[in-house]
C-alpha positions as CSV (number, residue, x, y, z in Angstrom):
1,X,-26.0,-102.7,-1.7
2,X,-24.8,-106.2,-2.6
3,X,-25.6,-107.5,0.9
4,X,-29.1,-106.0,0.7
5,X,-30.0,-108.3,-2.2
6,X,-30.0,-111.3,0.1
7,X,-32.6,-109.7,2.4
8,X,-36.1,-111.1,1.9
9,X,-38.1,-108.4,0.3
10,X,-35.3,-106.3,-1.0
11,X,-35.9,-107.3,-4.7
12,X,-39.4,-106.1,-4.9
13,X,-39.4,-103.1,-2.4
14,X,-38.9,-99.5,-3.6
15,X,-38.5,-96.9,-0.8
16,X,-39.6,-93.3,-0.9
17,X,-38.6,-90.5,1.5
18,X,-37.3,-91.7,5.0
19,X,-37.6,-95.4,5.8
20,X,-35.7,-97.4,8.3
21,X,-32.8,-99.5,6.7
22,X,-34.4,-102.8,7.9
23,X,-37.9,-102.0,6.5
24,X,-39.1,-103.9,3.4
25,X,-42.3,-105.4,2.0
26,X,-41.8,-108.7,3.7
27,X,-45.4,-109.9,3.2
28,X,-45.9,-110.1,-0.6
29,X,-48.3,-111.7,-3.1
30,X,-48.4,-115.1,-1.3
31,X,-49.7,-113.4,1.9
32,X,-52.3,-111.7,-0.2
33,X,-53.3,-115.1,-1.7
34,X,-53.4,-116.8,1.7
35,X,-56.5,-115.0,3.2
36,X,-58.0,-115.0,-0.3
37,X,-57.8,-118.8,-0.7
38,X,-59.0,-119.5,2.9
39,X,-61.8,-117.1,2.3
40,X,-62.9,-119.1,-0.8
41,X,-62.9,-122.3,1.3
42,X,-65.1,-120.8,4.0
43,X,-67.4,-119.0,1.5
44,X,-68.0,-122.2,-0.6
45,X,-68.9,-124.2,2.6
46,X,-71.3,-121.5,3.8
47,X,-73.1,-121.6,0.4
48,X,-73.5,-125.4,0.7
49,X,-74.8,-125.0,4.2
50,X,-77.6,-122.7,3.1
51,X,-79.3,-125.8,1.8
52,X,-78.2,-128.4,4.2
53,X,-78.9,-126.4,7.4
54,X,-81.5,-123.8,6.4
55,X,-83.3,-125.8,3.9
56,X,-83.0,-123.5,0.9
57,X,-84.1,-126.0,-1.7
58,X,-83.9,-123.6,-4.5
59,X,-80.1,-123.9,-4.5
60,X,-79.9,-127.6,-3.8
61,X,-77.7,-128.4,-6.9
62,X,-75.4,-125.4,-6.3
63,X,-75.1,-126.5,-2.6
64,X,-73.9,-129.9,-3.6
65,X,-71.5,-128.5,-6.1
66,X,-70.1,-125.9,-3.7
67,X,-69.5,-128.6,-1.0
68,X,-67.3,-130.6,-3.4
69,X,-65.6,-127.5,-4.6
70,X,-64.8,-126.5,-1.0
71,X,-63.0,-129.8,-0.6
72,X,-60.9,-129.0,-3.7
73,X,-60.1,-125.5,-2.3
74,X,-59.2,-126.9,1.2
75,X,-55.6,-128.2,0.5
76,X,-54.7,-125.0,-1.3
77,X,-55.6,-122.8,1.7
78,X,-52.2,-123.5,3.2
79,X,-50.3,-123.5,-0.1
80,X,-49.4,-119.8,-0.1
81,X,-47.9,-120.1,3.4
82,X,-45.8,-123.0,2.3
83,X,-44.5,-121.1,-0.7
84,X,-43.8,-118.0,1.4
85,X,-41.9,-119.9,4.2
86,X,-38.2,-119.9,4.0
87,X,-38.2,-123.3,5.8
88,X,-41.4,-125.0,4.5
89,X,-40.4,-128.4,6.0
90,X,-41.2,-127.0,9.4
91,X,-44.8,-126.3,8.4
92,X,-46.1,-129.4,10.2
93,X,-44.8,-128.3,13.6
94,X,-48.1,-126.4,14.5
95,X,-50.1,-129.6,13.7
96,X,-47.9,-131.8,15.9
97,X,-47.7,-129.3,18.8
98,X,-51.3,-128.0,19.0
99,X,-52.0,-125.2,21.4
100,X,-54.1,-121.9,21.5
101,X,-51.4,-119.5,22.6
102,X,-50.4,-119.0,19.0
103,X,-52.7,-117.9,16.2
104,X,-50.9,-120.1,13.7
105,X,-51.0,-123.1,16.0
106,X,-54.7,-122.6,16.6
107,X,-55.2,-122.5,12.9
108,X,-53.7,-126.0,12.6
109,X,-56.4,-127.2,15.0
110,X,-59.2,-125.4,13.3
111,X,-58.0,-126.4,9.8
112,X,-57.8,-130.1,10.8
113,X,-61.3,-130.0,12.4
114,X,-62.8,-128.3,9.3
115,X,-61.1,-130.8,7.0
116,X,-62.7,-133.7,9.0
117,X,-66.1,-132.0,8.9
118,X,-66.0,-131.5,5.1
119,X,-64.8,-135.0,4.4
120,X,-67.4,-136.5,6.7
121,X,-70.2,-134.4,5.2
122,X,-69.2,-135.4,1.6
123,X,-69.1,-139.0,2.7
124,X,-72.7,-138.9,4.1
125,X,-74.0,-137.0,1.0
126,X,-72.5,-139.4,-1.5
127,X,-72.5,-142.7,0.5
128,X,-75.5,-144.0,-1.4
129,X,-73.8,-143.1,-4.7
130,X,-70.7,-145.0,-3.6
131,X,-72.7,-148.2,-2.8
132,X,-74.6,-147.9,-6.2
133,X,-71.3,-147.6,-8.0
134,X,-70.0,-150.7,-6.4
135,X,-73.0,-152.7,-7.4
136,X,-72.9,-151.3,-11.0
137,X,-69.2,-151.9,-11.5
138,X,-68.9,-155.3,-9.7
139,X,-69.6,-157.5,-12.7
140,X,-68.2,-155.3,-15.5
141,X,-65.1,-156.4,-17.3
142,X,-61.9,-154.3,-17.7
143,X,-59.1,-153.3,-15.4
144,X,-60.3,-149.7,-15.2
145,X,-63.7,-150.8,-13.9
146,X,-62.1,-153.1,-11.4
147,X,-59.9,-150.3,-10.1
148,X,-62.9,-148.0,-9.8
149,X,-65.0,-150.7,-8.1
150,X,-62.2,-151.2,-5.6
151,X,-62.0,-147.5,-5.0
152,X,-65.7,-147.1,-4.4
153,X,-65.7,-150.2,-2.1
154,X,-63.0,-148.5,0.0
155,X,-65.0,-145.3,0.1
156,X,-68.1,-147.0,1.4
157,X,-66.1,-148.0,4.5
158,X,-68.3,-151.2,4.7
159,X,-71.6,-149.3,5.0
160,X,-73.8,-150.8,2.3
161,X,-77.2,-150.2,3.7
162,X,-79.1,-147.8,1.4
163,X,-82.6,-148.3,2.7
164,X,-84.8,-145.3,3.2
165,X,-84.1,-145.3,7.0
166,X,-80.4,-145.4,6.5
167,X,-80.4,-142.6,3.9
168,X,-82.6,-140.5,6.2
169,X,-79.9,-140.9,8.9
170,X,-77.3,-139.8,6.4
171,X,-79.3,-136.6,5.8
172,X,-79.6,-135.9,9.5
173,X,-75.9,-136.4,9.9
174,X,-75.2,-134.0,7.0
175,X,-77.4,-131.3,8.6
176,X,-75.6,-131.7,12.0
177,X,-72.1,-131.5,10.4
178,X,-73.1,-128.5,8.3
179,X,-74.4,-126.7,11.3
180,X,-71.2,-127.4,13.2
181,X,-69.1,-126.5,10.1
182,X,-70.5,-123.0,9.7
183,X,-68.9,-121.5,12.8
184,X,-65.7,-123.5,12.2
185,X,-65.5,-122.2,8.6
186,X,-66.0,-118.7,9.8
187,X,-63.4,-119.1,12.5
188,X,-61.1,-120.6,9.9
189,X,-61.1,-117.4,7.9
190,X,-61.8,-115.0,10.8
191,X,-58.6,-115.9,12.4
192,X,-56.7,-114.5,9.4
193,X,-58.4,-111.2,10.1
194,X,-57.6,-111.7,13.8
195,X,-53.9,-111.9,13.0
196,X,-54.0,-108.6,11.1
197,X,-56.3,-106.9,13.5
198,X,-54.2,-107.7,16.5
199,X,-50.9,-106.3,15.1
200,X,-50.7,-103.2,17.3
201,X,-47.5,-102.0,15.6
202,X,-49.4,-101.4,12.3
203,X,-52.0,-98.6,12.4
204,X,-53.9,-99.8,9.3
205,X,-54.4,-103.4,10.5
206,X,-55.3,-102.7,14.1
207,X,-59.1,-102.8,14.1
208,X,-61.6,-105.0,16.0
209,X,-63.7,-105.1,12.8
210,X,-61.0,-106.8,10.8
211,X,-62.0,-110.4,11.5
212,X,-65.7,-109.7,10.8
213,X,-64.8,-107.9,7.5
214,X,-62.6,-110.8,6.5
215,X,-65.4,-113.3,7.2
216,X,-68.1,-111.4,5.3
217,X,-65.9,-110.8,2.3
218,X,-64.9,-114.5,2.4
219,X,-68.5,-115.6,2.0
220,X,-68.9,-113.2,-0.9
221,X,-65.8,-114.5,-2.7
222,X,-66.7,-118.2,-2.1
223,X,-70.2,-117.8,-3.4
224,X,-69.0,-115.8,-6.4
225,X,-66.3,-118.4,-7.3
226,X,-68.8,-121.3,-7.0
227,X,-71.2,-119.5,-9.3
228,X,-68.5,-118.6,-11.8
229,X,-67.2,-122.2,-12.0
230,X,-70.8,-123.5,-12.2
231,X,-71.4,-121.2,-15.2
232,X,-68.2,-122.3,-17.0
233,X,-69.0,-126.0,-16.5
234,X,-72.7,-125.6,-17.6
235,X,-71.7,-123.6,-20.6
236,X,-69.2,-126.3,-21.6
237,X,-71.9,-128.9,-21.2
238,X,-74.3,-126.8,-23.2
239,X,-71.8,-126.5,-26.0
240,X,-71.3,-130.2,-26.3
241,X,-75.0,-130.9,-25.9
242,X,-75.8,-128.4,-28.7
243,X,-73.7,-130.4,-31.1
244,X,-76.0,-133.4,-30.5
245,X,-79.4,-132.0,-29.6
246,X,-80.6,-128.4,-29.5
247,X,-83.4,-129.4,-27.1
248,X,-80.9,-130.7,-24.5
249,X,-78.8,-127.5,-24.8
250,X,-81.9,-125.4,-24.2
251,X,-82.7,-127.5,-21.0
252,X,-79.2,-126.9,-19.7
253,X,-79.3,-123.2,-20.4
254,X,-82.7,-122.9,-18.6
255,X,-81.4,-124.8,-15.5
256,X,-78.2,-122.7,-15.6
257,X,-79.9,-119.2,-15.6
258,X,-82.5,-120.3,-13.0
259,X,-79.8,-121.5,-10.6
260,X,-77.6,-118.4,-11.1
261,X,-80.6,-116.1,-10.6
262,X,-81.5,-117.7,-7.3
263,X,-78.0,-117.9,-6.0
264,X,-77.3,-114.2,-6.9
265,X,-79.9,-113.1,-4.4
266,X,-77.8,-114.6,-1.6
267,X,-74.6,-113.1,-3.0
268,X,-76.2,-109.7,-3.1
269,X,-77.2,-110.0,0.6
270,X,-73.7,-110.9,1.7
271,X,-72.2,-108.3,-0.7
272,X,-74.2,-105.5,1.0
273,X,-73.1,-106.6,4.4
274,X,-69.4,-106.8,3.3
275,X,-69.5,-103.3,1.8
276,X,-71.3,-101.8,4.8
277,X,-68.7,-103.2,7.2
278,X,-65.7,-102.0,5.1
279,X,-67.2,-98.5,4.8
280,X,-68.0,-98.5,8.6
281,X,-64.4,-99.3,9.4
282,X,-63.2,-96.5,7.0
283,X,-65.6,-93.9,8.6
284,X,-64.6,-95.1,12.1
285,X,-60.9,-94.5,11.4
286,X,-61.6,-91.0,10.1
287,X,-63.8,-90.1,13.0
288,X,-61.4,-91.3,15.7
289,X,-58.4,-89.8,13.9
290,X,-55.7,-91.3,16.0
291,X,-52.1,-90.0,15.9
292,X,-51.3,-92.3,12.9
293,X,-54.3,-90.9,10.9
294,X,-52.2,-88.4,9.0
295,X,-50.0,-91.1,7.4
296,X,-53.0,-93.4,6.9
297,X,-54.9,-90.7,5.2
298,X,-52.0,-90.0,2.9
299,X,-51.9,-93.7,2.0
300,X,-55.6,-94.3,1.6
301,X,-56.5,-91.0,-0.1
302,X,-53.2,-90.5,-1.9
303,X,-50.8,-93.3,-2.6
304,X,-53.5,-96.1,-2.8
305,X,-56.5,-94.0,-3.9
306,X,-56.7,-95.9,-7.2
307,X,-56.4,-99.3,-5.6
308,X,-58.9,-98.7,-2.8
309,X,-61.6,-96.4,-4.1
310,X,-61.5,-97.0,-7.9
311,X,-60.5,-100.7,-8.2
312,X,-61.8,-102.2,-4.9
313,X,-64.9,-100.1,-4.1
314,X,-65.8,-98.9,-7.6
315,X,-64.9,-101.7,-10.0
316,X,-65.0,-104.5,-7.5
317,X,-68.0,-103.6,-5.4
318,X,-70.3,-100.9,-6.9
319,X,-70.2,-102.1,-10.6
320,X,-71.0,-105.8,-9.9
321,X,-73.7,-104.7,-7.3
322,X,-75.5,-102.7,-10.0
323,X,-75.1,-105.5,-12.6
324,X,-76.6,-108.1,-10.3
325,X,-79.3,-105.8,-9.1
326,X,-80.6,-105.0,-12.6
327,X,-83.7,-107.0,-13.7
328,X,-83.6,-109.9,-16.1
329,X,-80.2,-111.2,-15.2
330,X,-78.3,-112.9,-18.1
331,X,-75.4,-115.4,-18.0
332,X,-73.0,-112.9,-19.7
333,X,-73.9,-110.1,-17.2
334,X,-73.6,-112.5,-14.3
335,X,-70.2,-113.8,-15.6
336,X,-68.8,-110.2,-15.7
337,X,-70.3,-109.3,-12.3
338,X,-68.8,-112.4,-10.6
339,X,-65.4,-111.8,-12.1
340,X,-65.5,-108.2,-10.8
341,X,-66.7,-109.5,-7.3
342,X,-63.7,-111.8,-7.1
343,X,-61.4,-109.0,-8.3
344,X,-62.9,-106.7,-5.6
345,X,-62.3,-109.2,-2.8
346,X,-58.7,-109.8,-4.1
347,X,-58.1,-106.0,-4.1
348,X,-59.4,-105.8,-0.5
349,X,-56.8,-108.4,0.5
350,X,-54.2,-106.6,-1.5
351,X,-54.9,-103.3,0.1
352,X,-54.9,-104.8,3.6
353,X,-51.7,-106.8,3.2
354,X,-49.6,-104.6,0.8
355,X,-51.3,-101.3,1.8
356,X,-50.6,-102.0,5.4
357,X,-46.9,-102.1,4.7
358,X,-46.9,-99.1,2.4
359,X,-45.9,-96.6,5.0
360,X,-42.7,-96.6,7.1
361,X,-43.0,-97.0,10.9
362,X,-41.1,-93.7,11.0
363,X,-44.4,-92.1,9.6
364,X,-42.1,-90.2,7.3
365,X,-41.7,-92.4,4.3
366,X,-43.4,-94.9,2.0
367,X,-42.6,-98.3,0.5
368,X,-43.9,-99.6,-2.8
369,X,-44.3,-103.3,-3.9
370,X,-43.3,-104.2,-7.4
371,X,-44.7,-107.6,-8.2
372,X,-42.0,-109.8,-9.9
373,X,-43.4,-110.8,-13.3
374,X,-40.6,-112.7,-14.9
375,X,-38.9,-114.9,-12.2
376,X,-35.1,-115.2,-12.3
377,X,-34.7,-117.3,-9.2
378,X,-36.9,-119.4,-6.9
379,X,-37.6,-116.5,-4.6
380,X,-39.0,-114.3,-7.3
381,X,-41.1,-117.2,-8.7
382,X,-42.7,-118.0,-5.3
383,X,-43.3,-114.3,-4.4
384,X,-44.2,-113.2,-8.0
385,X,-47.0,-113.5,-10.6
386,X,-46.3,-117.1,-11.5
387,X,-46.3,-118.2,-7.9
388,X,-49.7,-116.6,-7.4
389,X,-51.0,-118.2,-10.6
390,X,-49.8,-121.6,-9.5
391,X,-51.8,-121.2,-6.3
392,X,-54.9,-120.0,-8.2
393,X,-54.9,-122.8,-10.7
394,X,-54.3,-125.7,-8.3
395,X,-57.9,-126.0,-6.8
396,X,-59.3,-126.3,-10.4
397,X,-57.0,-129.2,-11.1
398,X,-58.0,-130.8,-7.7
399,X,-61.7,-130.3,-8.4
400,X,-61.3,-132.0,-11.8
401,X,-59.7,-135.0,-10.1
402,X,-62.2,-135.1,-7.2
403,X,-65.2,-134.7,-9.6
404,X,-64.1,-137.9,-11.4
405,X,-64.9,-139.8,-8.2
406,X,-67.5,-137.6,-6.6
407,X,-69.7,-136.0,-9.4
408,X,-70.8,-132.7,-7.9
409,X,-73.4,-132.0,-10.6
410,X,-75.0,-135.5,-10.6
411,X,-78.1,-135.9,-8.5
412,X,-77.7,-138.2,-5.5
413,X,-81.1,-137.7,-3.9
């Protein structure tokens, strides 16, 4: 028993009935956070592309905001993997030895390509703003202004032409990059579903629909997070504006509810597609009833019934769907619905990752994951509640820093 404590997963795995001695919940909360965070990246980019590629002018401000937020989410996409790895210093190997014979190595190529596309698109969108800031700060006194002027001068990369013709070329470049970025973003997250769906040894994961389900739920979660963050920022601005002028606060409130109402229509469409695919996969498994169906049925309809049908489908899908579908959408109702949507997508990731390891490969036992709440060593911190909260909080810190340089809610024309 003393030796078992040194096995990865032994501290949070509880076994029931007959399980093999070397079986544990190896993939814990960080592997739940990994597809969740990459999904947020892809979803935020898809939302921004609705305007840049398809010309949905009614969500122009939200599209610009979601593009910058996608950049803040991008570095965090790999953070759960780094925290889960026992040897994180070897994480750069897939980037230095790119090839497509390994899903993780292919991810390095796709991730690098996607990062280049996002950075390039943001540069073209905000290039005019960078040039204007250089001109505005050039003659201002103060070391702070001098540093900001130097920073914006670097960001222009020497391109100071802001004529109508040059700006029009920037818009065309943004449209091309966004068009290329949509399939890359989908592949970025779809490969996570591919990893799970191609594991033949696990009956719950092996499904050709898994990559598509992951992509669709990713778009749902990304749109929901952008809308939720947008609401929080606008409410904060309204609060401060209300202390100075009630008229300004009313203008902010009107713009806020108008944008949320328009964006919620797109969220509903993707939410319907995600729910349909998940239910289709569930029905298909029951209809085919492979030899592993008995153990899967005992997990889905027994051990994990609360997680799957109550928390994921009920509270995370059905309730927010009804809240968003009801007429005269309010900010409070939208806030609650968006929180539930994010919770539902998280539970989907949890049920796939943790639920897929809930049954023993002997098909005669079960394993339960007890999330470490209070860490007592580095391992229980990384694979516990505080490790997950660290990953979840990081993109908001990065967004705050990026927004100081690239204001996502300021018009750039």
